[in-house]
C-alpha positions as CSV (number, residue, x, y, z in Angstrom):
1,M,0.1,0.2,0.2
2,I,1.1,3.5,-0.4
3,E,2.5,4.2,2.4
4,K,0.7,8.8,1.8
5,K,-2.9,6.6,1.7
6,R,-2.3,4.4,5.1
7,K,-1.3,8.0,7.0
8,R,-5.0,8.9,5.7
9,L,-6.6,6.3,6.2
10,E,-5.0,5.7,9.6
11,A,-5.6,9.3,10.0
12,A,-9.0,8.2,9.4
13,G,-9.0,5.8,12.3
14,W,-8.7,2.8,9.9
15,K,-6.7,-0.2,11.8
16,I,-4.0,-1.3,9.0
17,G,-3.4,-5.1,8.9
18,S,-3.7,-8.2,7.4
19,A,-6.3,-11.5,7.6
20,R,-4.1,-13.4,10.0
21,E,-4.3,-10.9,11.8
22,F,-8.5,-9.7,11.4
23,L,-9.7,-13.2,11.8
24,E,-6.9,-13.3,14.5
25,L,-6.1,-16.8,13.3
26,T,-3.6,-19.6,14.2
27,D,-0.7,-19.9,13.2
28,Q,-2.2,-24.3,11.7
29,E,-5.8,-21.5,10.8
30,E,-3.0,-20.7,8.1
31,A,-1.3,-23.1,7.4
32,Y,-4.4,-25.4,6.5
33,I,-6.0,-22.0,4.5
34,E,-2.7,-21.3,3.0
35,L,-3.0,-25.4,1.6
36,R,-6.9,-25.5,0.0
37,L,-6.0,-22.3,-0.9
38,K,-3.1,-23.9,-3.0
39,L,-4.4,-26.9,-3.6
40,A,-7.5,-25.2,-5.8
41,D,-5.2,-22.6,-7.4
42,A,-3.2,-25.8,-9.1
43,L,-6.3,-27.7,-10.0
44,K,-7.5,-24.5,-11.3
45,R,-3.5,-24.2,-13.4
46,Q,-3.5,-27.5,-14.1
47,R,-7.4,-27.2,-16.0
48,V,-6.6,-23.9,-18.2
49,S,-3.6,-25.7,-19.0
50,R,-5.2,-28.7,-20.4
51,N,-7.9,-26.5,-22.0
52,L,-10.7,-28.2,-20.6
53,T,-14.0,-27.2,-19.0
54,Q,-14.5,-27.0,-15.8
55,G,-17.3,-28.8,-16.8
56,D,-15.4,-31.4,-18.9
57,L,-13.7,-31.9,-15.8
58,A,-16.4,-32.8,-14.0
59,K,-17.9,-35.3,-16.3
60,A,-14.2,-36.5,-16.3
61,M,-14.9,-36.8,-12.6
62,S,-17.9,-37.5,-12.6
63,S,-19.5,-34.6,-10.4
64,S,-20.4,-31.1,-11.7
65,Q,-19.8,-28.3,-12.9
66,S,-20.4,-25.7,-10.1
67,R,-18.9,-28.6,-7.6
68,V,-15.8,-27.9,-10.0
69,A,-16.2,-24.2,-10.4
70,K,-16.4,-24.9,-6.0
71,M,-13.3,-26.8,-5.9
72,E,-11.3,-23.9,-7.6
73,A,-12.6,-21.0,-5.9
74,G,-11.9,-22.6,-2.5
75,D,-14.9,-23.1,-0.9
76,A,-15.3,-25.1,2.7
77,S,-17.8,-27.4,1.3
78,V,-15.0,-29.2,-1.1
79,S,-12.6,-31.1,1.5
80,L,-8.7,-31.5,0.7
81,D,-9.5,-35.6,0.1
82,L,-11.8,-34.4,-3.6
83,L,-8.7,-31.6,-4.0
84,V,-6.0,-33.8,-3.9
85,R,-8.1,-36.6,-5.2
86,S,-8.8,-34.2,-8.4
87,L,-5.9,-33.0,-8.3
88,L,-3.9,-36.7,-8.6
89,A,-7.4,-37.4,-12.1
90,M,-5.7,-35.0,-14.5
91,G,-2.5,-36.4,-14.1
92,T,-1.0,-34.6,-11.0
93,T,2.8,-36.7,-9.9
94,N,2.8,-36.9,-6.0
95,M,6.5,-35.3,-5.7
96,D,3.9,-32.4,-8.5
97,L,1.8,-32.6,-5.0
98,A,5.1,-31.6,-2.3
99,K,5.8,-28.4,-4.9
100,I,2.4,-27.4,-4.7
101,I,2.4,-27.9,-0.9
102,A,5.6,-26.7,0.0
103,G,4.4,-23.7,-2.2
104,S,7.4,-23.6,-5.6
105,Q,4.4,-23.1,-8.1
106,G,4.3,-19.6,-6.9
107,R,0.4,-19.2,-5.1
108,R,-2.0,-15.6,-7.0
109,K,-2.4,-13.0,-4.4
110,A,-5.4,-11.2,-3.2
111,A,-6.1,-7.9,-4.4
């Protein structure tokens, strides 16, 4: 954030901080959320790189397009198991999963 804007917001009474601070997340909660987001982002990247629609992926998984959309969005109703199984179904190797989890593939930053 631009320093001038930050100072103006703080002067107006706004508090600047992270999502972790705002939500009062523990280290474990933050790590869990990051893991879900990394897996969701990887799923979308792989689907797009294979020129598949959400509907195509859903058919291959015997699921629905709306479920794939929820998976890619990191929706809390989607289990980690389903995210991992979906990645494996698209050909992701155990080594690829390790890289995703370790963060070496980079995750999109929130706007």
